[in-house]
C-alpha positions as CSV (number, residue, x, y, z in Angstrom):
1,M,-4.8,0.7,-10.0
2,S,-2.9,1.2,-6.7
3,N,0.5,0.1,-5.8
4,E,-0.6,-0.3,-2.2
5,T,-0.1,-3.7,-0.7
6,K,-2.3,-5.5,1.6
7,R,0.4,-5.1,4.2
8,D,0.3,-1.2,3.6
9,V,-3.4,-1.3,4.2
10,F,-3.0,-3.3,7.3
11,E,-0.3,-1.0,8.7
12,K,-2.4,2.0,8.0
13,A,-5.3,0.5,9.7
14,L,-3.2,-0.1,12.9
15,R,-1.9,3.4,12.8
16,K,-5.5,4.8,12.6
17,W,-6.7,2.5,15.4
18,D,-3.7,3.6,17.6
19,D,-4.6,7.3,16.7
20,L,-8.2,6.6,17.7
21,V,-7.1,5.0,21.1
22,H,-5.1,8.2,21.8
23,S,-7.8,10.5,20.7
24,C,-10.2,8.8,23.2
25,G,-8.0,10.2,26.0
26,L,-6.0,7.2,26.7
27,Q,-2.3,8.4,26.8
28,G,1.2,6.9,27.6
29,E,1.1,3.8,29.9
30,E,-2.7,3.9,29.9
31,A,-2.9,3.7,26.1
32,H,-0.1,1.2,25.7
33,G,1.5,-0.6,28.6
34,G,-1.6,-0.4,31.0
35,C,-4.0,-1.8,28.5
36,E,-1.5,-4.2,26.9
37,F,-2.1,-2.8,23.4
38,D,1.4,-3.3,22.2
39,P,1.6,-7.0,22.8
40,I,-1.8,-7.4,21.0
41,L,-0.6,-5.4,18.1
42,I,2.8,-7.3,17.9
43,K,0.7,-10.6,18.0
44,Y,-1.6,-9.5,15.1
45,K,1.5,-8.3,13.0
46,K,3.0,-11.8,13.4
47,D,-0.3,-13.5,12.6
48,Y,-0.7,-11.4,9.6
49,D,2.9,-12.1,8.3
50,A,2.3,-15.8,8.9
51,A,-1.1,-15.8,7.1
52,L,-1.6,-17.1,3.5
53,P,-2.5,-14.8,0.7
54,D,-6.1,-13.9,0.1
55,D,-6.0,-14.8,-3.7
56,L,-4.5,-18.3,-3.7
57,P,-5.1,-20.3,-6.8
58,V,-7.9,-22.8,-6.7
59,I,-7.1,-26.1,-8.4
60,P,-8.4,-29.6,-8.6
61,K,-7.1,-32.3,-6.2
62,V,-5.4,-34.3,-9.0
63,V,-3.3,-31.1,-9.7
64,A,-2.7,-30.7,-6.0
65,D,-1.5,-34.3,-5.8
66,W,0.7,-34.0,-8.8
67,I,2.4,-30.8,-7.3
68,E,3.1,-32.3,-4.0
69,K,4.5,-35.5,-5.5
70,C,6.8,-33.5,-7.8
71,K,8.0,-31.4,-4.9
72,H,8.4,-34.4,-2.8
73,D,10.5,-36.2,-5.5
74,G,12.6,-33.0,-6.2
75,T,11.1,-32.5,-9.6
76,S,11.5,-29.0,-11.1
77,V,8.5,-26.7,-11.9
78,G,9.4,-27.0,-15.5
79,D,9.4,-30.8,-15.5
80,M,6.3,-30.8,-13.4
81,L,4.5,-28.9,-16.2
82,C,5.9,-31.2,-18.9
83,S,3.0,-32.8,-20.9
84,E,4.8,-36.3,-21.2
85,R,5.1,-36.5,-17.3
86,R,1.8,-35.1,-16.2
87,P,-1.1,-37.5,-15.2
88,E,-3.7,-37.9,-17.9
89,K,-6.6,-36.3,-15.8
90,M,-4.3,-33.2,-15.1
91,R,-3.4,-33.0,-18.8
92,D,-7.1,-33.1,-19.8
93,W,-7.9,-30.5,-17.1
94,M,-5.1,-28.2,-18.4
95,V,-5.7,-28.5,-22.2
96,L,-9.2,-29.6,-23.1
97,T,-12.2,-27.7,-23.5
98,P,-14.7,-28.9,-20.9
99,G,-16.9,-31.7,-22.2
100,T,-14.9,-32.2,-25.4
101,Y,-11.6,-33.5,-26.6
102,E,-10.7,-30.2,-28.2
103,F,-7.3,-28.8,-27.6
104,N,-7.8,-25.2,-26.1
105,Q,-4.7,-23.0,-26.4
106,R,-6.1,-20.3,-24.1
107,R,-6.9,-22.7,-21.4
108,Y,-3.7,-24.3,-21.6
109,A,-1.8,-21.0,-21.1
110,E,-4.0,-20.0,-18.3
111,H,-3.7,-23.4,-16.4
112,Q,0.0,-23.5,-16.9
113,D,0.2,-20.0,-15.2
114,L,-2.2,-21.1,-12.5
115,V,-0.3,-24.3,-11.8
116,A,3.0,-22.5,-11.6
117,R,1.4,-19.9,-9.1
118,A,0.1,-22.8,-7.1
119,W,3.5,-24.3,-7.0
120,L,5.2,-21.1,-5.9
121,D,2.4,-19.5,-3.7
122,G,0.3,-22.3,-2.3
123,Y,-3.1,-23.2,-3.4
124,V,-6.7,-24.2,-2.3
125,V,-8.0,-27.6,-3.5
126,E,-11.2,-27.2,-5.5
127,E,-14.3,-28.6,-3.8
128,E,-15.5,-31.8,-5.7
129,K,-18.6,-31.7,-7.5
């Protein structure tokens, strides 16, 4: 596994592209100022910095609604995950094996992590079936 970040890959691609521009014979003002490359690169770097991560958690709408309500109300992430406070549909999604009423410890742990990541990093709402 590499320690290289998406930003590292992006920066490396920009450097390679800049090298390619220069290798095609465009130099100095022609390569940068004359062709307006610098403002374009600066714009894309800013857009990249502002973009959402590629791997946002995907959660059901009921979970997204609960996260937003808790954030709006000033509830902590710990209290948001508290089983006594969660809406029933969210609780069922987090802990029950689909199609049953059986508690699933592994699912519960995975969904707690997923909801916490969604709270911190943002999320994508799952398409309704």
